[in-house]
N, C-alpha and C positions, 0 to 999 in steps of 0.2 A: 763881868759876872753874868751867869746864865741860870735860868731856873727852867726845869723840865716836869712836864706833867704828861703821864701816860693815861691814855683812856681806851675804851671799846673792848676790853677783855670781856669773857662771858664763858657760858658753857654751851658747847656744841657736840654733836654726835661724831663718831668717826667719819671721815670723808668730807665734813663740812668745811666751812670757810669763815674766817674773821679778817678784819682789818684793824689793826691797832694803830693809834695815833700817838705822836710825841710832840706836844705843843710847848715851844720855847718862848721865853721873855728874854729879849737881849738885842740890842741893835746889831751886833756883829755875828749873828746866828749863821749867816751864810758861810762864814769862814771855819766854822767848826765841822770836824768829823763827828758823825753821829753813829753810835753802835746800839744795837739791841742785844741785850743779854737775857738769860733765863735762869731761874734757880728753882728747882724741885726740892721738897723737903728730904733733908740729909744729903743733898749733893751740893757740888761746888756750883758756884756761878759759872756759866758758860756762854761764850760769845755765840750768837745767831746770825747775825749780819751786821754789815756797816755801810755807810755811804760817805765819800769823802766830801770836804768841802771846797777843795782846790779844783776837782774836775768832775765830781760825782761818780767816781769809780766805786763799785760795790764788791762786797765779799759776803761768802755765806759759808757756814759750815756744812759738811758733807751731807749731813742727814736731813737738811732742808733744801738743798739744791733741786731746782725744779718745782718745788712746791710754794716757796716764799718769795716774795719780791719786795725789795726796799726801794723806796722813792722819797724824795723831798720836793716841797714846794717853799722856796725861800720867801716868796711874797707873803706866805701865811705863817712863817716861821714854824713849819710843821714838817715833821718826817713820818712816814707811814711804813707799816709793815703788813703787807697783804698775805695771809696765810691760807693756802688751799690745800685740800686732800689731808686735812689734819688728822693726826694719829694720837691715840693715848699717851704715847711717849713725849708728846709735845706739851703735856700738862705741865705747868709752872707759873711762877709769878715772872712777868717779863718786865723788864726795866730798859729804859732809854738812858743813854749816857752821851756825853759831848766832851771832846778833846781837841786839842790844837796841834799835837804832834804828828809829824808825817806818818802815814801807815806804811810800813815795810814789811813784807812778807806776812807773817802770821800776827803781827802786832795788833791787828784790828781786833783780835779776840782776847787781848789781855787786860783785864779790868783796871790795872794800875795805869794803864796809858790814857784813861779818862778821867776827867777833873769834876764833872758835875754829873749828878745823878737824879733820875725821878724816884718816886716812892714806890713804882711797880703797879702793874695790874695783873689780875688773876686770869689765866687761861685754863679751862678744864675741858678735856676732850673725853667723852665717855666711850667706853668699848661696847 
């Protein structure tokens, strides 16, 4: 079992930066793939980024490539999402999720591929 807690969301101006943290409890954390998802009011939950447990491979949705960076520190059981050059379109509740199934193609962005979820942290970017 795994428990996930997101933190460090907040309110920033367009062009600003935030670094989200996803802290996990569980001895086998290093084996999990971790995904960041976001959901704005009225919208579907969408994949933002992921990092694999097997080799640290990363994936990003097109709209955040070059602006967001995902990383993990297995010694701290924590995954980070560094978000730079933020835009109002990035406003959403951000969730981290963990799964053990191999990431193939676009599967990193499918919520059903993940087994454990945090409760989310709010990110708001003002225009």
